[in-house]
TORSE-999634 format. One record per residue (C-alpha): x, y, z. Coordinates in steps of 0.1 Angstrom, whole numbers, plus 5000, padded with zeros to 4 digits. Each point is the difference from the previous one (the first is absolute). Layout:
N
<xx=X | yy=Y | zz=Z>
...
***
This chain:
284
<xx=4966 | yy=4789 | zz=4940>
<xx=5020 | yy=5027 | zz=4980>
<xx=5041 | yy=4997 | zz=5012>
<xx=5026 | yy=5024 | zz=4995>
<xx=5024 | yy=4974 | zz=4979>
<xx=4990 | yy=4987 | zz=4963>
<xx=4977 | yy=4968 | zz=5005>
<xx=4989 | yy=4999 | zz=4965>
<xx=5007 | yy=4972 | zz=4973>
<xx=5026 | yy=5015 | zz=4983>
<xx=5006 | yy=4980 | zz=4970>
<xx=4960 | yy=5002 | zz=4989>
<xx=4977 | yy=5028 | zz=4988>
<xx=4992 | yy=5023 | zz=5026>
<xx=4964 | yy=4991 | zz=5001>
<xx=5007 | yy=4964 | zz=5009>
<xx=5010 | yy=5015 | zz=5032>
<xx=4972 | yy=5022 | zz=5007>
<xx=4975 | yy=4972 | zz=4993>
<xx=5016 | yy=4975 | zz=5017>
<xx=4978 | yy=5004 | zz=5031>
<xx=4972 | yy=4991 | zz=4973>
<xx=5017 | yy=4967 | zz=4989>
<xx=4996 | yy=4985 | zz=5035>
<xx=4961 | yy=5008 | zz=5004>
<xx=4980 | yy=4974 | zz=4978>
<xx=4966 | yy=5021 | zz=4995>
<xx=5022 | yy=5026 | zz=4981>
<xx=5002 | yy=4987 | zz=4962>
<xx=5021 | yy=5019 | zz=4974>
<xx=4976 | yy=5022 | zz=4992>
<xx=4992 | yy=5012 | zz=5032>
<xx=5037 | yy=5002 | zz=5007>
<xx=5007 | yy=5019 | zz=4967>
<xx=4976 | yy=5027 | zz=5010>
<xx=5016 | yy=5003 | zz=5034>
<xx=5034 | yy=5004 | zz=4988>
<xx=4989 | yy=5030 | zz=4974>
<xx=4977 | yy=5017 | zz=5025>
<xx=5031 | yy=5000 | zz=5027>
<xx=5023 | yy=5011 | zz=4975>
<xx=4977 | yy=5030 | zz=4988>
<xx=4994 | yy=5008 | zz=5036>
<xx=5039 | yy=5002 | zz=5005>
<xx=5009 | yy=5012 | zz=4962>
<xx=5025 | yy=4971 | zz=4997>
<xx=4983 | yy=4985 | zz=4967>
<xx=5033 | yy=5006 | zz=4980>
<xx=5018 | yy=4976 | zz=5027>
<xx=4977 | yy=4969 | zz=4995>
<xx=5018 | yy=4985 | zz=4973>
<xx=5036 | yy=5006 | zz=5013>
<xx=5022 | yy=4976 | zz=5019>
<xx=5000 | yy=5009 | zz=5036>
<xx=5035 | yy=5001 | zz=5001>
<xx=5002 | yy=5030 | zz=4977>
<xx=4977 | yy=5026 | zz=5022>
<xx=5015 | yy=5025 | zz=5019>
<xx=5000 | yy=5000 | zz=5038>
<xx=4969 | yy=5021 | zz=5001>
<xx=4983 | yy=4982 | zz=4977>
<xx=5009 | yy=4965 | zz=5014>
<xx=4983 | yy=5016 | zz=5037>
<xx=4970 | yy=5009 | zz=4977>
<xx=4995 | yy=4966 | zz=4984>
<xx=5003 | yy=4985 | zz=5035>
<xx=4972 | yy=5025 | zz=5011>
<xx=4977 | yy=4991 | zz=4969>
<xx=5008 | yy=4961 | zz=5013>
<xx=4988 | yy=5003 | zz=5036>
<xx=4973 | yy=5023 | zz=4993>
<xx=4982 | yy=4978 | zz=4970>
<xx=4994 | yy=4972 | zz=5025>
<xx=4973 | yy=5020 | zz=5018>
<xx=5018 | yy=4992 | zz=5032>
<xx=4985 | yy=5003 | zz=5034>
<xx=5031 | yy=5015 | zz=5016>
<xx=5026 | yy=5015 | zz=4979>
<xx=5038 | yy=5010 | zz=5013>
<xx=5022 | yy=5022 | zz=4987>
<xx=5031 | yy=5005 | zz=5010>
<xx=5019 | yy=5033 | zz=4983>
<xx=4977 | yy=4995 | zz=4971>
<xx=5013 | yy=5033 | zz=4984>
<xx=5032 | yy=5000 | zz=5009>
<xx=5015 | yy=4991 | zz=4965>
<xx=4977 | yy=5023 | zz=4981>
<xx=5016 | yy=5031 | zz=4987>
<xx=4983 | yy=5033 | zz=5014>
<xx=4982 | yy=5009 | zz=4965>
<xx=4973 | yy=4969 | zz=5008>
<xx=5004 | yy=4996 | zz=5037>
<xx=4968 | yy=5021 | zz=5009>
<xx=4983 | yy=4985 | zz=4967>
<xx=5006 | yy=4967 | zz=5014>
<xx=4990 | yy=5008 | zz=5036>
<xx=4967 | yy=5014 | zz=4988>
<xx=4997 | yy=4967 | zz=4981>
<xx=5001 | yy=4979 | zz=5028>
<xx=4980 | yy=5025 | zz=5023>
<xx=4971 | yy=4998 | zz=4974>
<xx=5004 | yy=4960 | zz=4994>
<xx=4999 | yy=4998 | zz=5040>
<xx=4969 | yy=5018 | zz=5001>
<xx=4986 | yy=4982 | zz=4967>
<xx=5008 | yy=4962 | zz=5015>
<xx=4996 | yy=5010 | zz=5038>
<xx=5030 | yy=4983 | zz=5008>
<xx=5019 | yy=5006 | zz=5033>
<xx=5032 | yy=5009 | zz=4995>
<xx=5027 | yy=5000 | zz=5021>
<xx=5029 | yy=5023 | zz=4985>
<xx=5036 | yy=4999 | zz=5017>
<xx=5019 | yy=5033 | zz=4987>
<xx=5030 | yy=5022 | zz=5011>
<xx=4986 | yy=5029 | zz=4982>
<xx=4972 | yy=5021 | zz=5022>
<xx=4984 | yy=5016 | zz=4970>
<xx=4989 | yy=4967 | zz=4987>
<xx=4985 | yy=4993 | zz=5031>
<xx=4985 | yy=5035 | zz=5005>
<xx=4986 | yy=4998 | zz=4966>
<xx=4984 | yy=4965 | zz=5000>
<xx=4992 | yy=4989 | zz=5034>
<xx=4972 | yy=4999 | zz=5023>
<xx=5015 | yy=4988 | zz=5030>
<xx=5039 | yy=5004 | zz=5005>
<xx=5026 | yy=4984 | zz=5023>
<xx=5034 | yy=5016 | zz=5007>
<xx=5028 | yy=4977 | zz=5008>
<xx=5030 | yy=5014 | zz=5011>
<xx=5032 | yy=4976 | zz=5007>
<xx=4978 | yy=4969 | zz=5002>
<xx=4973 | yy=5019 | zz=5026>
<xx=4967 | yy=5011 | zz=4996>
<xx=5000 | yy=5038 | zz=5004>
<xx=4965 | yy=5007 | zz=4989>
<xx=4969 | yy=4990 | zz=4982>
<xx=4968 | yy=5019 | zz=4985>
<xx=4989 | yy=5019 | zz=4970>
<xx=5027 | yy=5016 | zz=4976>
<xx=4986 | yy=5033 | zz=5014>
<xx=5001 | yy=4991 | zz=5039>
<xx=5034 | yy=4989 | zz=4993>
<xx=5009 | yy=5032 | zz=4983>
<xx=4980 | yy=5027 | zz=5021>
<xx=5007 | yy=4983 | zz=5035>
<xx=5034 | yy=4978 | zz=4995>
<xx=5004 | yy=4984 | zz=5034>
<xx=5035 | yy=5001 | zz=5006>
<xx=5028 | yy=5021 | zz=4984>
<xx=5012 | yy=4970 | zz=4977>
<xx=4968 | yy=5002 | zz=4984>
<xx=4997 | yy=5037 | zz=4995>
<xx=5033 | yy=4995 | zz=4980>
<xx=4992 | yy=4972 | zz=4978>
<xx=4965 | yy=5009 | zz=4992>
<xx=4998 | yy=5033 | zz=4980>
<xx=5022 | yy=5013 | zz=4970>
<xx=5020 | yy=5020 | zz=5002>
<xx=5008 | yy=4988 | zz=5039>
<xx=4994 | yy=5021 | zz=5029>
<xx=5025 | yy=5023 | zz=5017>
<xx=5008 | yy=5000 | zz=5038>
<xx=5011 | yy=5022 | zz=5022>
<xx=5011 | yy=4993 | zz=5034>
<xx=4983 | yy=5026 | zz=5025>
<xx=5003 | yy=5011 | zz=5037>
<xx=4967 | yy=4996 | zz=5019>
<xx=4988 | yy=5028 | zz=5022>
<xx=4974 | yy=4985 | zz=5024>
<xx=4990 | yy=5030 | zz=5014>
<xx=4992 | yy=5021 | zz=4969>
<xx=4992 | yy=4972 | zz=4979>
<xx=5024 | yy=5010 | zz=4974>
<xx=5030 | yy=4983 | zz=4982>
<xx=5032 | yy=5018 | zz=4991>
<xx=5011 | yy=4983 | zz=4965>
<xx=5016 | yy=5012 | zz=4970>
<xx=5008 | yy=5036 | zz=5013>
<xx=4960 | yy=5006 | zz=5011>
<xx=4979 | yy=4991 | zz=5027>
<xx=4969 | yy=4983 | zz=4991>
<xx=4967 | yy=5002 | zz=5014>
<xx=4983 | yy=4963 | zz=5011>
<xx=4973 | yy=4986 | zz=5016>
<xx=5007 | yy=4991 | zz=5036>
<xx=4981 | yy=4968 | zz=4994>
<xx=5025 | yy=4992 | zz=4971>
<xx=5030 | yy=4999 | zz=5029>
<xx=4979 | yy=4979 | zz=5028>
<xx=5016 | yy=4967 | zz=4987>
<xx=5034 | yy=5012 | zz=4994>
<xx=5030 | yy=4982 | zz=5020>
<xx=5031 | yy=5023 | zz=4993>
<xx=5005 | yy=5039 | zz=5000>
<xx=5003 | yy=4998 | zz=4958>
<xx=4974 | yy=4990 | zz=4976>
<xx=5004 | yy=4991 | zz=4961>
<xx=4981 | yy=5025 | zz=4977>
<xx=4993 | yy=4984 | zz=4968>
<xx=4991 | yy=5021 | zz=4972>
<xx=4984 | yy=4990 | zz=4966>
<xx=5018 | yy=5017 | zz=4971>
<xx=4969 | yy=5014 | zz=4985>
<xx=4988 | yy=5019 | zz=5031>
<xx=5034 | yy=5019 | zz=4996>
<xx=4995 | yy=5037 | zz=4980>
<xx=5024 | yy=5026 | zz=4996>
<xx=4995 | yy=5030 | zz=5019>
<xx=4990 | yy=5031 | zz=4987>
<xx=4969 | yy=5022 | zz=4998>
<xx=4977 | yy=4972 | zz=4983>
<xx=5013 | yy=4973 | zz=5023>
<xx=4976 | yy=4988 | zz=5031>
<xx=5003 | yy=5004 | zz=5033>
<xx=5024 | yy=4980 | zz=5022>
<xx=5035 | yy=4995 | zz=5013>
<xx=5030 | yy=5012 | zz=4979>
<xx=5028 | yy=4979 | zz=4993>
<xx=5034 | yy=5012 | zz=4983>
<xx=5021 | yy=4972 | zz=4983>
<xx=5025 | yy=4992 | zz=4974>
<xx=4993 | yy=4977 | zz=4972>
<xx=5023 | yy=4972 | zz=4997>
<xx=4981 | yy=4979 | zz=4974>
<xx=4978 | yy=5005 | zz=4970>
<xx=4977 | yy=4973 | zz=4981>
<xx=4983 | yy=5018 | zz=4972>
<xx=4966 | yy=4988 | zz=4991>
<xx=4987 | yy=5019 | zz=4970>
<xx=4985 | yy=5029 | zz=5009>
<xx=5011 | yy=5003 | zz=5035>
<xx=5029 | yy=4982 | zz=5020>
<xx=5008 | yy=4983 | zz=5033>
<xx=5024 | yy=5017 | zz=5022>
<xx=5016 | yy=4983 | zz=5030>
<xx=5005 | yy=5031 | zz=5025>
<xx=5024 | yy=4999 | zz=5030>
<xx=4988 | yy=5020 | zz=5027>
<xx=5010 | yy=5004 | zz=5036>
<xx=4986 | yy=4964 | zz=5018>
<xx=4994 | yy=4983 | zz=4971>
<xx=4997 | yy=4993 | zz=4961>
<xx=4965 | yy=5008 | zz=4983>
<xx=4989 | yy=4992 | zz=4965>
<xx=4985 | yy=5023 | zz=4982>
<xx=4971 | yy=4992 | zz=4970>
<xx=4994 | yy=5029 | zz=4976>
<xx=5032 | yy=5020 | zz=5000>
<xx=5007 | yy=5022 | zz=4973>
<xx=5018 | yy=4982 | zz=4968>
<xx=5029 | yy=5027 | zz=5002>
<xx=5008 | yy=4990 | zz=5034>
<xx=5038 | yy=4987 | zz=5005>
<xx=5021 | yy=4982 | zz=5030>
<xx=5011 | yy=5027 | zz=5022>
<xx=4974 | yy=5022 | zz=4997>
<xx=4984 | yy=5017 | zz=5033>
<xx=4964 | yy=4996 | zz=5002>
<xx=4976 | yy=5011 | zz=5025>
<xx=4969 | yy=4972 | zz=5006>
<xx=4968 | yy=5005 | zz=5016>
<xx=4980 | yy=4971 | zz=5017>
<xx=4968 | yy=4999 | zz=5018>
<xx=5005 | yy=4986 | zz=5032>
<xx=4968 | yy=4984 | zz=5001>
<xx=5010 | yy=4978 | zz=4969>
<xx=5027 | yy=4981 | zz=5016>
<xx=5003 | yy=4966 | zz=5018>
<xx=5020 | yy=4997 | zz=5033>
<xx=5016 | yy=4966 | zz=5008>
<xx=5014 | yy=4991 | zz=5033>
<xx=5039 | yy=4996 | zz=4991>
<xx=5006 | yy=4975 | zz=5030>
<xx=4972 | yy=4974 | zz=4986>
<xx=4997 | yy=5011 | zz=4966>
<xx=4963 | yy=5003 | zz=5003>
<xx=4977 | yy=5028 | zz=4987>
<xx=4987 | yy=5023 | zz=5025>
<xx=4980 | yy=5022 | zz=4978>
<xx=4985 | yy=5005 | zz=4966>
<xx=4984 | yy=5027 | zz=4982>
<xx=4958 | yy=5005 | zz=5005>
***
């Protein structure tokens, strides 16, 4: 098991903590113990930490050492409680990849608890989403991402998170009024709806700037209320009538207060019953 809090032998060299599970096994001699410690240190790039007292390690270094200690025992089941929480962002993706590789190498069944949905999408074969102690949905990472069972799951899984509009439903024409536009939707998507409104969840990457090169779709006008730079692009928060959208891929020169026009393919949105929070329709 790897816990969030440090459980190393603080006054001893770090290698003593890593090798502790081997000390409890009479079938592991000193040479095999040394070989496994060095192998694990090489795999996780922590050779420089082995002789240092565990008390001198940073939070991230201590967490990696705890991962090494857990994996070195070749367990049948590995329990990870936020194993990357204290590791700096520069090393986080590297250690995550190492854990996936070690899991595949040793075939260890691993239960990984995390509040970071990017970790879950990156490493899991199956994901269980728990919100407020309740199991919302379980499935493969792509099933949960592409077909979220509830609005809570849609908001939690995916980065940046979905934007949501509240739309009035016209059952007669199978259209929605939201964001100052009319949205055509399949009539089948509305059959289980229990109210005259529906929530429209839009993934940020499905939005595009309106213009001659924009794909066909519903046009939305809004005002930028926040910008997060990501390097060559930006994520903009855009207030539109009936809700707020997140636009991934906005130009880096965009600023709060700017007026923008966006386009979204109505076939790419998720529809959710607002009374029950349950998804009614997903893109094909």
